[in-house]
Every structure is written in C-alpha cells, then in structure tokens.
N, C-alpha and C positions, 0 to 999 in steps of 0.2 A: 810401423816403420814411414806410413805415410807421416803421421808426426814429425819424425825428422826432417823429414822434405819440406812441410809446412813451418817448421822452426826457423827454418835457413830464407826461405821467403818474406818470413816475417823481420830476420834480421835486414833483410837487403829493404825491403820496406821501410823500417825505420830509419837507417842510413839517409836513404831518397830523402824522406822529410826532413831528418835533421839535419841536412843540409840548402833546406829552403830557408827554414826556422826554427826556433828552439821547440822542442816538443817535449810534452810530460805524458805522463803514463795513462792517465782517461781517456786523453784525446785520441791517445796511439788507439784503442783500445776502439774507439768509434770508426775510429780512419779503416782499421782494416775488417772491423763489420762490414762495411761499405765494401769493401771488396769479397767478403763470403767469408773472414776467418773468425770464425767463434774461441772469442781468445779472451779469458780469465784475467783478472790482476796477478795471480797463483802464475802465470805463463809470462805476461809483460814484464814485470818489474824484474824478476829474474834475467831476462833478455836484456833490460837495460843496462842492469847491475854488471852482468859478465861484456858486453860492449866496453862499458866506462874502464874498468879489471885493465881490459885489452888496448885498451887508448885509442879506441874507433870515437866515444865520446866523452867530454866532458859535463860537468854537472854544475849546477848552479842552483842554491835554494833560496826562493824568493818566498816572501809572506803573502799570500791572496784571501782575502776574505777571515783575518786572522789564521790561515792554516799555513803548514808551510808548503809549498809545492816544490816539487824536484824539476826543473827544464833543464835538458840534453841537448847538448848542440856538439854538431859533428866536428871533427879533430881534422887538423891535419893528414895527419895517419890514415885517419876515416876516409877522408875526401879520395885519397890514394887508393883504398881496397873498393871504394863504391865505385871508382873507375875501372877498375880491373874487372871488376865484377861485371858490369854494361858491357865488355868486351866479351866475357865471357857468357852473358846472354844471351848478346846480338846471334853471337854463335850457335847457342842454343835452340833458340827461336827458329833460325835458318834452318837448321839439322831435322827437329822436331813436328814442326809445325807446317812450314813451307816444304818438307821434302827434298831441301837441299844438300850439298855435300855428299859426301859418301855415303853409298847405298848400303855397302854393307862393311862389316869389319875385316880386316886382311886377315886371311888364315894362317894360324901360328904354323902348323905345318908347309907351311908356301915356303919355299924356298926363296922365290924375288923377293919378298920382303924383307 
C-alpha cells in the first residue's frame, strides 16, 4: 500500500520538475533519490510513459553522446492537473501536518450532518 502512496508522490514530483524544464529518466531517479525515494528505472520509466499516455507529458527524443535520450515536457493538461494537485496538497498539509481543519469526520449516524 505504501508503494501506491509513493507512486502518487513520484508522479507529482515529475510533473513539478517537468513544469520547470524538460526532464529525463536518469535525472529524475537522481532527483527523487535526493528526496529519499529509492526508485529504479523499472519504476520511473513506466510512470513517465503513463503520464505521457494520459496527456500530462509530451516526449521529444534527442541524441545525446550518440544515444537517444527521451525528454519529457509538461503539457497544458499536465499544468492544469498540477495546479489542482497543489491546491489539494496545501489542504492535506494543513490538515495532516499542522493539525488544522476538521478534528474529526462527521458521524454517519448524526442526522444533523
């Protein structure tokens, strides 16, 4: 289950970085490692492909030192998704880390709710 949570965080990291500059797999693996994620190419590349298929990233192949490197850029759809995610992250951080927001969920049996 934790892996699923972290995959969501990784997707957000990727969109965030792709919003600032084109990104590629190995650089993302290194960047994610800086944040404590131990991810392999077998994790990052499928996520990149998934984000591309969903229309959040576009890909451009470039030859770098004789090899083809796939650079990913955020798309307008990806920018909109990232903007929405930022709002939700801010709400989550306020509630979970700062103890703000409702202290408990409404009681399902409470007719006032």
